[in-house]
VOBA-1610 file (N, C-alpha, C; in pm, whole numbers, padded with zeros to 5 digits, always signed):
BEGIN
Unk-00140+04945-05325Unk-00215+05046-05251Unk-00178+05186-05297Unk-00051+05206-05329Unk-00009+05339-05372Unk-00079+05380-05501Unk-00113+05281-05586Unk-00180+05312-05712Unk-00320+05367-05686Unk-00389+05308-05586Unk-00522+05354-05551Unk-00514+05498-05500Unk-00420+05523-05412Unk-00405+05657-05356Unk-00367+05758-05463Unk-00282+05718-05555Unk-00231+05813-05653Unk-00340+05866-05745Unk-00446+05787-05765Unk-00557+05833-05848Unk-00638+05943-05779Unk-00620+05954-05648Unk-00696+06050-05570Unk-00613+06171-05529Unk-00488+06174-05573Unk-00399+06277-05524Unk-00305+06324-05634Unk-00292+06455-05646Unk-00198+06514-05742Unk-00076+06565-05665Unk+00043+06512-05697Unk+00165+06556-05625Unk+00185+06706-05634Unk+00231+06764-05525Unk+00252+06908-05517Unk+00400+06939-05540Unk+00426+07006-05649Unk+00565+07033-05687Unk+00636+07119-05584Unk+00565+07216-05525Unk+00629+07307-05431Unk+00672+07237-05302Unk+00615+07117-05276Unk+00656+07038-05161Unk+00761+06932-05199Unk+00800+06931-05325Unk+00901+06836-05371Unk+00854+06691-05364Unk+00726+06668-05391Unk+00670+06534-05376Unk+00698+06446-05498Unk+00772+06338-05475Unk+00794+06232-05573Unk+00772+06101-05499Unk+00668+06027-05537Unk+00625+05912-05458Unk+00684+05781-05511Unk+00737+05702-05420Unk+00794+05573-05453Unk+00683+05474-05487Unk+00701+05397-05598Unk+00597+05301-05635Unk+00653+05164-05674Unk+00783+05148-05676Unk+00847+05023-05717Unk+00848+04924-05599Unk+00768+04816-05612Unk+00754+04722-05499Unk+00885+04655-05463Unk+00968+04626-05562Unk+01096+04563-05532Unk+01185+04654-05448Unk+01182+04783-05480Unk+01261+04881-05403Unk+01201+04897-05264Unk+01069+04899-05256Unk+01002+04911-05125Unk+01044+04795-05035Unk+01039+04673-05088Unk+01079+04555-05010Unk+01225+04564-04968Unk+01308+04612-05058Unk+01452+04625-05030Unk+01475+04725-04916Unk+01398+04834-04917Unk+01410+04936-04812Unk+01366+04880-04677Unk+01255+04809-04675Unk+01205+04752-04549Unk+01309+04656-04491Unk+01368+04574-04576Unk+01472+04481-04529Unk+01594+04556-04478Unk+01626+04665-04543Unk+01742+04746-04505Unk+01719+04813-04369Unk+01599+04867-04348Unk+01565+04929-04220Unk+01557+04824-04110Unk+01500+04709-04143Unk+01487+04597-04049Unk+01414+04640-03921Unk+01287+04682-03935Unk+01213+04731-03817Unk+01179+04618-03720Unk+01180+04653-03591Unk+01145+04558-03485Unk+01029+04614-03404Unk+00954+04524-03344Unk+00834+04562-03269Unk+00864+04663-03158Unk+00980+04650-03095Unk+01016+04736-02982Unk+01066+04873-03025Unk+01090+04894-03154Unk+01147+05018-03202Unk+01051+05136-03189Unk+01107+05253-03161Unk+01033+05378-03173Unk+01069+05436-03309Unk+00980+05418-03403Unk+01004+05457-03542Unk+00931+05585-03576Unk+01000+05674-03645Unk+00941+05800-03691Unk+00962+05810-03841Unk+00854+05822-03915Unk+00865+05841-04059Unk+00844+05988-04092Unk+00935+06042-04169Unk+00923+06179-04216Unk+00867+06178-04356Unk+00747+06235-04371Unk+00683+06241-04502Unk+00633+06106-04551Unk+00526+06052-04493Unk+00475+05922-04535Unk+00423+05919-04678Unk+00389+06037-04731Unk+00341+06041-04870Unk+00222+05950-04890Unk+00228+05865-04993Unk+00117+05775-05023Unk+00135+05638-04960Unk+00214+05633-04854Unk+00224+05517-04765Unk+00300+05399-04824Unk+00385+05421-04921Unk+00464+05312-04980Unk+00546+05240-04874Unk+00601+05314-04779Unk+00678+05255-04670Unk+00593+05242-04543Unk+00501+05333-04526Unk+00419+05338-04404Unk+00341+05208-04383Unk+00274+05164-04487Unk+00190+05044-04473Unk+00272+04920-04436Unk+00378+04887-04509Unk+00455+04768-04470Unk+00524+04780-04335Unk+00568+04899-04297Unk+00630+04918-04166Unk+00529+04889-04055Unk+00403+04925-04080Unk+00298+04903-03979Unk+00275+04755-03949Unk+00320+04667-04037Unk+00309+04523-04010Unk+00401+04481-03895Unk+00503+04560-03868Unk+00605+04524-03770Unk+00585+04590-03634Unk+00506+04697-03628Unk+00496+04776-03505Unk+00351+04798-03466Unk+00331+04830-03339Unk+00196+04861-03290Unk+00162+05008-03311Unk+00267+05091-03318Unk+00243+05233-03346Unk+00361+05289-03425Unk+00329+05386-03508Unk+00430+05450-03592Unk+00406+05600-03589Unk+00508+05675-03551Unk+00500+05821-03553Unk+00528+05869-03695Unk+00445+05959-03744Unk+00469+06015-03877Unk+00459+06167-03870Unk+00547+06232-03945Unk+00548+06378-03953Unk+00515+06414-04096Unk+00402+06480-04117Unk+00355+06512-04252Unk+00301+06654-04256Unk+00356+06733-04345Unk+00316+06873-04358Unk+00186+06889-04436Unk+00162+06799-04530Unk+00050+06811-04624Unk-00079+06753-04564Unk-00174+06840-04535Unk-00301+06796-04476Unk-00380+06704-04569Unk-00367+06725-04699Unk-00439+06641-04795Unk-00391+06497-04790Unk-00261+06477-04769Unk-00206+06342-04753Unk-00267+06275-04631Unk-00275+06348-04522Unk-00329+06292-04397Unk-00475+06250-04416Unk-00551+06331-04486Unk-00692+06297-04513Unk-00701+06166-04590Unk-00612+06147-04688Unk-00611+06022-04764Unk-00573+05903-04676Unk-00473+05920-04593Unk-00426+05810-04510Unk-00532+05764-04411Unk-00617+05854-04368Unk-00722+05821-04271Unk-00820+05717-04324Unk-00824+05695-04453Unk-00918+05602-04513Unk-00874+05456-04500Unk-00752+05433-04450Unk-00698+05297-04451Unk-00683+05241-04310Unk-00692+05108-04301Unk-00693+05040-04171Unk-00567+05067-04090Unk-00453+05076-04157Unk-00328+05095-04084Unk-00319+05231-04015Unk-00410+05322-04051Unk-00405+05457-03991Unk-00420+05452-03839Unk-00490+05351-03789Unk-00511+05341-03644Unk-00380+05320-03569Unk-00278+05278-03641Unk-00146+05259-03578Unk-00061+05386-03584Unk-00107+05487-03657Unk-00027+05607-03677Unk-00053+05712-03569Unk+00054+05775-03527Unk+00045+05895-03443Unk+00101+06007-03529Unk+00012+06094-03574Unk+00045+06189-03679Unk+00073+06328-03624Unk+00183+06386-03671Unk+00216+06525-03642Unk+00206+06602-03774Unk+00103+06685-03784Unk+00084+06765-03906Unk+00164+06894-03890Unk+00291+06890-03930Unk+00379+07004-03908Unk+00503+06994-03996Unk+00577+07103-03997Unk+00706+07107-04064Unk+00809+07034-03977Unk+00876+06936-04034Unk+00972+06856-03958Unk+01085+06942-03901Unk+01112+07055-03963Unk+01220+07143-03917Unk+01185+07212-03784Unk+01062+07191-03737Unk+01021+07246-03608Unk+00994+07135-03506Unk+01020+07011-03545Unk+00986+06898-03457Unk+01095+06878-03352Unk+01052+06854-03228Unk+01146+06833-03118Unk+01163+06683-03093Unk+01270+06627-03149Unk+01295+06484-03137Unk+01338+06446-02994Unk+01398+06539-02924Unk+01435+06514-02784Unk+01310+06489-02700Unk+01208+06567-02723Unk+01084+06554-02648Unk+01020+06417-02671Unk+01024+06370-02794Unk+00967+06238-02825Unk+01050+06128-02759Unk+01181+06144-02760Unk+01269+06048-02694Unk+01234+06037-02545Unk+01215+06150-02480Unk+01181+06151-02337Unk+01044+06087-02315Unk+00950+06122-02402Unk+00813+06071-02390Unk+00809+05919-02402Unk+00883+05867-02499Unk+00879+05723-02526Unk+00982+05645-02444Unk+01077+05717-02384Unk+01185+05652-02309Unk+01252+05543-02392Unk+01277+05578-02517Unk+01337+05482-02609Unk+01411+05559-02719Unk+01525+05508-02758Unk+01603+05572-02862Unk+01527+05567-02995Unk+01546+05667-03079Unk+01463+05686-03197Unk+01527+05628-03323Unk+01441+05576-03409Unk+01482+05534-03544Unk+01400+05617-03643Unk+01470+05690-03728Unk+01405+05784-03819Unk+01424+05736-03962Unk+01318+05744-04042Unk+01330+05703-04182Unk+01237+05786-04268Unk+01258+05780-04399Unk+01169+05850-04489Unk+01226+05868-04628Unk+01135+05893-04720Unk+01170+05933-04856Unk+01165+06086-04855Unk+01282+06148-04848Unk+01291+06290-04817Unk+01288+06375-04944Unk+01203+06478-04949Unk+01204+06569-05065Unk+01343+06626-05087Unk+01385+06628-05213Unk+01520+06674-05245Unk+01546+06816-05194Unk+01440+06898-05193Unk+01461+07040-05160Unk+01484+07066-05011Unk+01468+06963-04926Unk+01495+06985-04782Unk+01598+06887-04726Unk+01651+06797-04807Unk+01734+06688-04755Unk+01858+06738-04679Unk+01932+06831-04738Unk+02053+06881-04672Unk+02017+06955-04544Unk+01919+07043-04552Unk+01874+07121-04436Unk+01830+07027-04323Unk+01757+06923-04358Unk+01706+06830-04257Unk+01820+06751-04191Unk+01912+06701-04271Unk+02024+06625-04217Unk+02104+06709-04117Unk+02127+06835-04151Unk+02200+06925-04060Unk+02117+06956-03935Unk+01986+06970-03952Unk+01898+06997-03838Unk+01900+06882-03737Unk+01906+06760-03788Unk+01898+06643-03700Unk+02024+06621-03617Unk+02134+06684-03654Unk+02259+06664-03579Unk+02243+06701-03433Unk+02167+06804-03403Unk+02150+06848-03264Unk+02082+06742-03177Unk+02011+06648-03241Unk+01940+06542-03168Unk+02015+06409-03173Unk+02140+06414-03214Unk+02220+06295-03242Unk+02217+06191-03130Unk+02225+06236-03006Unk+02235+06141-02894Unk+02102+06071-02862Unk+01994+06115-02925Unk+01863+06052-02903Unk+01826+05955-03016Unk+01917+05939-03111Unk+01886+05866-03234Unk+01970+05739-03246Unk+01906+05629-03279Unk+01978+05503-03306Unk+02031+05503-03448Unk+01943+05537-03543Unk+01986+05547-03682Unk+01887+05631-03763Unk+01935+05675-03879Unk+01854+05752-03973Unk+01863+05680-04107Unk+01748+05645-04164Unk+01743+05575-04292Unk+01665+05662-04391Unk+01736+05721-04486Unk+01675+05820-04575Unk+01694+05785-04723Unk+01592+05812-04799Unk+01602+05818-04944Unk+01631+05963-04980Unk+01745+05986-05045Unk+01782+06122-05082Unk+01841+06123-05223Unk+01859+06240-05276Unk+01921+06257-05407Unk+02061+06194-05406Unk+02093+06119-05510Unk+02222+06047-05515Unk+02340+06144-05500Unk+02331+06259-05560Unk+02441+06356-05553Unk+02464+06401-05409Unk+02357+06416-05331Unk+02370+06454-05190Unk+02434+06339-05112Unk+02391+06216-05140Unk+02450+06099-05073Unk+02600+06092-05100Unk+02639+06117-05225Unk+02782+06115-05260Unk+02859+06225-05189Unk+02795+06339-05170Unk+02859+06448-05094Unk+02877+06410-04948Unk+02780+06340-04892Unk+02786+06301-04751Unk+02909+06215-04721Unk+02945+06127-04814Unk+03054+06032-04787Unk+03186+06075-04849Unk+03188+06190-04919Unk+03308+06234-04991Unk+03426+06255-04896Unk+03545+06225-04947Unk+03669+06239-04870Unk+03751+06356-04927Unk+03849+06405-04850Unk+03934+06514-04899Unk+03996+06480-05035Unk+04000+06581-05121Unk+04053+06562-05255Unk+03946+06532-05358Unk+03828+06493-05312Unk+03716+06467-05402Unk+03642+06598-05429Unk+03602+06621-05552Unk+03535+06748-05586Unk+03402+06765-05513Unk+03343+06655-05463Unk+03217+06663-05390Unk+03238+06689-05240Unk+03361+06679-05195Unk+03394+06703-05054Unk+03370+06849-05020Unk+03295+06871-04911Unk+03263+07008-04873Unk+03208+07016-04732Unk+03140+07124-04703Unk+03088+07148-04567Unk+02999+07034-04520Unk+02910+06987-04609Unk+02818+06879-04570Unk+02895+06753-04533Unk+02996+06719-04611Unk+03079+06600-04582Unk+03142+06612-04445Unk+03204+06727-04419Unk+03281+06748-04296Unk+03191+06746-04173Unk+03086+06825-04178Unk+02999+06840-04060Unk+02929+06708-04027Unk+02874+06641-04128Unk+02801+06516-04100Unk+02895+06405-04056Unk+03013+06397-04118Unk+03106+06289-04082Unk+03166+06308-03942Unk+03157+06428-03887Unk+03199+06450-03749Unk+03107+06380-03649Unk+02983+06357-03689Unk+02883+06308-03595Unk+02818+06175-03634Unk+02835+06134-03760Unk+02770+06012-03807Unk+02864+05924-03887Unk+02843+05794-03877Unk+02898+05699-03975Unk+02790+05684-04082Unk+02830+05698-04207Unk+02733+05704-04316Unk+02758+05591-04415Unk+02652+05521-04448Unk+02662+05409-04542Unk+02556+05423-04651Unk+02600+05417-04777Unk+02504+05414-04887Unk+02464+05269-04910Unk+02337+05240-04885Unk+02288+05103-04900Unk+02277+05061-05045Unk+02207+05144-05124Unk+02188+05113-05265Unk+02133+05236-05336Unk+02144+05235-05466Unk+02095+05345-05549Unk+01963+05306-05614Unk+01883+05407-05647Unk+01750+05385-05704Unk+01733+05474-05826Unk+01691+05414-05937Unk+01669+05491-06059Unk+01543+05575-06046Unk+01540+05685-06119Unk+01429+05781-06111Unk+01295+05720-06149Unk+01296+05617-06235Unk+01170+05558-06282Unk+01093+05486-06170Unk+01155+05471-06054Unk+01089+05406-05941Unk+00993+05501-05869Unk+00987+05627-05916Unk+00902+05729-05852Unk+00802+05787-05951Unk+00697+05846-05896Unk+00610+05929-05978Unk+00576+06056-05899Unk+00576+06172-05962Unk+00629+06193-06097Unk+00776+06150-06103Unk+00826+06120-06222Unk+00966+06078-06236Unk+01056+06200-06220Unk+01144+06200-06118Unk+01235+06313-06100Unk+01345+06313-06206Unk+01420+06421-06212Unk+01526+06434-06312Unk+01657+06370-06268Unk+01661+06324-06142Unk+01785+06268-06087Unk+01756+06132-06023Unk+01861+06053-06002Unk+01851+05926-05932Unk+01867+05948-05782Unk+01833+05846-05705Unk+01836+05856-05559Unk+01926+05749-05498Unk+01955+05767-05370Unk+02027+05667-05292Unk+01955+05647-05160Unk+01960+05523-05110Unk+01906+05498-04977Unk+02025+05483-04882Unk+02026+05566-04778Unk+02142+05571-04689Unk+02104+05539-04545Unk+02205+05495-04470Unk+02190+05479-04325Unk+02295+05568-04258Unk+02250+05649-04164Unk+02339+05732-04083Unk+02329+05686-03938Unk+02443+05645-03884Unk+02447+05596-03747Unk+02531+05690-03662Unk+02477+05744-03554Unk+02554+05836-03470Unk+02684+05774-03420Unk+02792+05850-03427Unk+02921+05803-03376Unk+02915+05792-03224Unk+02976+05688-03171Unk+02984+05673-03026Unk+03073+05782-02967Unk+03174+05821-03043Unk+03262+05930-03001Unk+03268+06030-03116Unk+03203+06145-03098Unk+03199+06245-03205Unk+03339+06305-03226Unk+03363+06355-03347Unk+03493+06411-03380Unk+03508+06556-03333Unk+03393+06621-03307Unk+03399+06759-03260Unk+03281+06783-03166Unk+03303+06854-03054Unk+03195+06873-02956Unk+03071+06939-03018Unk+02957+06881-02990Unk+02833+06932-03048Unk+02803+07074-03001Unk+02844+07108-02879Unk+02815+07242-02827Unk+02901+07350-02893Unk+02998+07309-02976Unk+03081+07406-03048Unk+03063+07394-03200Unk+02955+07329-03242Unk+02935+07303-03384Unk+02927+07430-03468Unk+02881+07541-03408Unk+02870+07665-03485Unk+03006+07715-03532Unk+03112+07685-03456Unk+03246+07725-03497Unk+03294+07639-03615Unk+03255+07512-03614Unk+03286+07425-03727Unk+03211+07469-03851Unk+03085+07507-03833Unk+03005+07554-03946Unk+03064+07683-04004Unk+03109+07772-03917Unk+03161+07900-03963Unk+03292+07884-04038Unk+03385+07803-03984Unk+03516+07791-04047Unk+03505+07718-04181Unk+03414+07620-04190Unk+03396+07551-04318Unk+03326+07641-04419Unk+03236+07725-04371Unk+03171+07821-04461Unk+03275+07914-04523Unk+03363+07967-04439Unk+03465+08060-04488Unk+03561+07991-04584Unk+03599+07869-04552Unk+03695+07798-04636Unk+03638+07763-04772Unk+03510+07721-04775Unk+03451+07675-04901Unk+03378+07786-04977Unk+03369+07902-04916Unk+03306+08015-04984Unk+03382+08047-05113Unk+03513+08032-05106Unk+03598+08049-05225Unk+03690+07928-05232Unk+03631+07815-05267Unk+03698+07686-05250Unk+03821+07668-05338Unk+03834+07749-05443Unk+03951+07737-05531Unk+04071+07816-05479Unk+04049+07899-05380Unk+04159+07977-05322Unk+04240+07892-05225Unk+04366+07927-05206Unk+04446+07862-05103Unk+04393+07900-04966Unk+04412+07811-04871Unk+04354+07828-04738Unk+04396+07961-04674Unk+04522+07999-04691Unk+04570+08123-04630Unk+04496+08245-04684Unk+04440+08234-04804Unk+04364+08344-04863Unk+04217+08337-04826Unk+04161+08217-04828Unk+04018+08205-04795Unk+03990+08235-04648Unk+04091+08213-04561Unk+04074+08240-04418Unk+04142+08369-04374Unk+04177+08451-04471Unk+04244+08578-04440Unk+04159+08662-04346Unk+04223+08716-04242Unk+04151+08796-04144Unk+04102+08714-04027Unk+04104+08581-04041Unk+04063+08491-03934Unk+04182+08410-03884Unk+04254+08352-03978Unk+04366+08264-03944Unk+04477+08289-04047Unk+04583+08358-04007Unk+04688+08392-04102Unk+04781+08274-04128Unk+04878+08296-04216Unk+04967+08187-04258Unk+05046+08128-04141Unk+05095+08214-04053Unk+05172+08166-03939Unk+05086+08081-03845Unk+04962+08123-03827Unk+04871+08048-03741Unk+04844+07910-03800Unk+04826+07905-03931Unk+04805+07776-03998Unk+04926+07685-03980Unk+05043+07741-03996Unk+05166+07663-03978Unk+05179+07613-03835Unk+05141+07695-03739Unk+05145+07655-03598Unk+05048+07541-03568Unk+04943+07534-03650Unk+04845+07425-03635Unk+04884+07302-03717Unk+05002+07310-03782Unk+05049+07201-03870Unk+04955+07179-03988Unk+04902+07290-04040Unk+04815+07286-04158Unk+04883+07362-04270Unk+04890+07300-04383Unk+04954+07362-04500Unk+04871+07481-04546Unk+04926+07602-04543Unk+04849+07721-04581Unk+04827+07733-04732Unk+04897+07650-04810Unk+04892+07663-04956Unk+04800+07561-05024Unk+04724+07486-04944Unk+04630+07392-05004Unk+04490+07454-05009Unk+04404+07394-05091Unk+04267+07443-05105Unk+04176+07375-05003Unk+04059+07433-04986Unk+03963+07384-04886Unk+03932+07236-04904Unk+03924+07191-05028Unk+03885+07052-05054Unk+03994+06951-05019Unk+04113+06999-04986Unk+04223+06910-04950Unk+04255+06910-04801Unk+04177+06984-04724Unk+04196+06992-04579Unk+04116+06879-04514Unk+04178+06804-04425Unk+04110+06691-04361Unk+04007+06736-04258Unk+03920+06646-04221Unk+03821+06676-04118Unk+03890+06708-03985Unk+03993+06632-03953Unk+04069+06658-03830Unk+04126+06800-03831Unk+04177+06844-03946Unk+04233+06979-03955Unk+04124+07085-03944Unk+04006+07058-03998Unk+03896+07153-03982Unk+03853+07163-03836Unk+03861+07053-03763Unk+03829+07057-03620Unk+03931+07144-03545Unk+04058+07134-03585Unk+04161+07220-03523Unk+04136+07367-03557Unk+04094+07393-03680Unk+04065+07531-03719Unk+03943+07585-03644Unk+03844+07499-03623Unk+03725+07541-03548Unk+03763+07575-03404Unk+03851+07496-03346Unk+03899+07525-03210Unk+03979+07655-03205Unk+04055+07681-03310Unk+04129+07806-03319Unk+04032+07924-03321Unk+03927+07912-03401Unk+03824+08016-03408Unk+03758+08034-03272Unk+03730+07922-03205Unk+03668+07926-03071Unk+03759+08001-02972Unk+03891+07982-02985Unk+03985+08045-02892Unk+03992+08196-02908Unk+03942+08246-03021Unk+03943+08390-03047Unk+03826+08462-02983Unk+03727+08382-02938Unk+03605+08445-02885Unk+03630+08508-02748
//
């Protein structure tokens, strides 16, 4: 079906559109998501329906968020469209809490996410964490590796720390670029993010965590006592049992939570 649609549609580079066409990968993704009839499923960016159509076999309705009006016009031509509830909007403005209340059911979110919004979207969704059962995303492999990176790894950074405070993250499998059209310059990973039952840092204070990690990683090669100069001096770091002479990439998530609380105490 995607081949038929692709002849009628030219991918828009400015929207970061790369459409999945490998049937083996599509089947693998559906099995990984494991949709159930009772699920409240939301697809972000249905594109040419590579995932949308098979998911519709499992559910009576599927919520989709699609910014591109031309995509929606194409999807309307197919029988499965009657199962879709479409929101033609930017996902960064979507209120997932409102949908949770409306459906009275915890949400399952999935999609093949444009590389240019993946990090922004993952961070945006944290505020809705308690309304979400799981998030199943196709994203750039390098971003997936950053999500799961541990202290001491060169990919460990703000994204690793903030997301791991609120989600358990699992990389299901990797996908070569040839599985998409147009063929992107990078490979992808399919991930599952499951909200932690007990978050590592209070969601209502997340801005302090964002600020302290921003300051620490702004000059990631500097020692912590230098990168946090003016906010947290050497004595304060020692009082928090944090080594002032290590770099940002060697500070644990637990220690960043302590630093965020220190910043909060200054307000």
